N, C-alpha and C positions, 0 to 999 in steps of 0.2 A: 487658507480655509475660507476667507471672506469671498474670494473669487468663486470657489466651488459652491458656496451657499447661494450667491447671487445667481449663478448659472441654474441651480436647481429651482429657485423661486421663479425665475423668468420662464423656465420650462413648464413648471407646474401651474402657474397662474394663481389668482386669488381664490380662497375657499368658495366664494359665491359662484365663481365661474365653474368650479369643479362640478357643482350640482346641476349646472345648466348645459353640460356637454351634450353634443348631439348624439342621438342613439347610434350605437355601432362604432363609435370612436373609442380609442384606447383611453383608459382612465389616466389621470396625471401620474399616479403611482406607477402604473404599467409603463408609461412613457419614460419615466425616470429610470426604471429598472432596465428597460431596453437600451437606453443610452449608456448606462453603466456597463451592461454586457458588451456593447459595441466597443467601448473604450478598453475594456479588459482584454478583448481579443488582441489588442495592440500593446499588451502589458510589457513588452520588451522596451518600450519607450517609457522611462520613469514618469514623465509628465502625464501620459495617458493612464498609467497605473494609478497615480495619485488622484487624478480626476475621478476615476471610477470609484476609488475608495471614499472620496469625499461625498459622492452621491449616495453610496450605501450608508455612510455614517449619518447623513441627513435623513435618510429614510428611517433609520433606527431611532433617531431623535424624535421624529414625528410619530413613530409607531414602535414602541419598545418590543412589540411582538412580531416585528417584521423578520420572519424566519429566514427567508432567502437572502436578505441583506446581511444577516448575522453570519451565515455559513460562507457567503461570498467573501466577507471580510476576513474570515479565518483563512480561506484559500489565498487571498491576496497577501496576507501577512506571511504565510508560508513561502509564497513566491518571492516576495521582496527579501525575506530573510535568506533565502537560498542564493541570492545574488549580492549579498552583503559580505564583504571580505573581513570586516572587523568583528571579531568573535563576540565582544560585549554587545555591540549594536545588534548583531544577528540574533543573539539569545533574547534580547529585549523584544525584538519584533516577533519572535516565536511566542514569547509569553503573552504579548498583546493578542496574537492570534488564538492562543489557548482560551483566553477570556471570551472571545467571540464564539469559538466552537462550543464552549461549555454552555453559553447562552442558547445557541442553536439546538444543542442536544436536549436541553431542558424544555425548550419550547415545543419541539416535535420529536419526542423519543421514538416515534414510529417511523421516522424517516432516516435514511442512511447518512446524509451529508454531515450532520453535526458529529455523529459518532466517528465517522471516518476521518474528518479533518482534525478532530480532537486527538485521536490516536496518532495521526501523522505528526502533528505539532509537538505533542509530548515526546514522540520518538526522536525527532531531530533535536529537540531541546536536551533530552537525555544523552544523545550522542555527543553533543558539544560539551555537556557538563562532565561526561565520563560515565560509562555504564556502571562501573562499580560504585560511583557516587549516587547512582539513581536506581538502586535495586528495588526500591518500593514502587517505582513507576513501571517495571517490566510487566507485571500482571495486568494493570489497567490498560496499558497499550495493547497488549494481545487481545484482551476482552473487547476493547473498542473496535478493533478490526473484525473480530468474530461477530460482534453485534451488527456491524454494517453488513457483513456477509449474509447473516441470517435474514436481514431485511431485503437486501437486493445484491446478490453476488455479481451482477453485471454493472453495478455503479462504477462510474469512471473507467469504463471499458475493462472490466475485470479487476478494478482497483483493490478490493479487499484481498483477493488472492495474491495480487502483485505485492501489496504491502506486507502481507504475512510472509511471502517469500523473502522479501528483504529483511524482515524482522528476524527470521530464523538464520539468515546468512550472517547478519551483523552481531547477533547475540553469541557470546562465547559458549563453547560446548559445556563448560562447567555450570552454566546457568540455563541450559536447555536448548542452546543453539544447535542447528543441524543442517548441514549442506544438503542432505537428501530431502529433508522436509522442505527446505527452501526450493529445491528443484521441483518438487511435486506441486507446490503452490504456483510457481511461475508457469509451469506447463499448463496448469488448470486455467490460469489467467489468460493465456494465449488463445484459448478456445473462444473467448469473447472478442478478442482483437488481435489476430495473428500477426499484424504488422505494427503493433504498438512499440515505439522505439524505446521507451523506458523499460518495459517488460523484457524486451530482447537484450537491452544493455545489462540489466540485472541477471538475466539468464547467462550471458557470457561471463559475467564475473563469478557467478556461482559455479559454473562448469570449470572455469579456470581454477577456482579454489578447490575443486575436487580432483584436479590434475588431468582433466579431460580437455587438453589444449586444442586439439583439432576441432572439437565440437564448439569450444569457446570461440575460436576464430570464425566459425561459420555463423554463430550468433551475432558477433560483432559486425560481420559483413552484412548480415540481414538488416542491422540498424542503418547502415549506410545506403542500402538498396531500397529501404522503405520509402513510400511516398510521404511527403510532408503534409500533416493535417493542418488546414488553415486555422483551426481553432486552437492549435497547440504548436504553432510554428516556432515560437521561442524555445520551448522545451525540446522540440524535435531537433532544433539546431544545436542545443547544448548536448543532447544525447549523441548526436552524430559526431560531434567534436570529440566526446569522450571515447566513443567506439573507434574513431580514427586514430586517436592517440594510443589506444590499447593495441591496435594493429600496426602501429608504427607508420601510419599513413599521413598523419598531420602533426 
């Protein structure tokens, strides 16, 4: 943490220098945000991920209303949790992310990011806890995704529909789950990003769950054939590995 703080301070400069920046040059806060974004693109490297998180944490310490830092930290904790094998540590990371997402949603209820990542993090936490132990969370999770959808259905390349598709796939039928509703949402998500590897992977799993094996194989193959998005290279790699495993290719 000390290293990260020193990095931020050296990048930002002294307060008196901030006020004297040349016209047209990025503000210190914008420079720090840009550096955090640059590091987060390389989030497959834990050192880069943690460096980005430290920058956002420092931004929030300096400005408790730093909305972008709050929702980015929620996303970062989701990513780190998803790559943590130990269940207890993973759930703790998700809970930390929930706190940042709640903060973001409260700061800017008119924006989709806070609502979306809060629902995502509550969803994966409930999954690890056990859905029947998390019954009170089902409605808030669904409402969070629906709220994000109403604000911006295109957010995260059709993210709200993709998330709702997964929500209805994983939810037991007795609690309102539906493979057909899952399929409808995933197909709607693909309208925003036809080659999104996560949507296609979820589509394959939903189709397989419906017994539509040939269509499922085509969806999995589409994951493998999709171009890698430089901004999502780690996730695309994970999704391609999962699709290859489903096809028996890896």
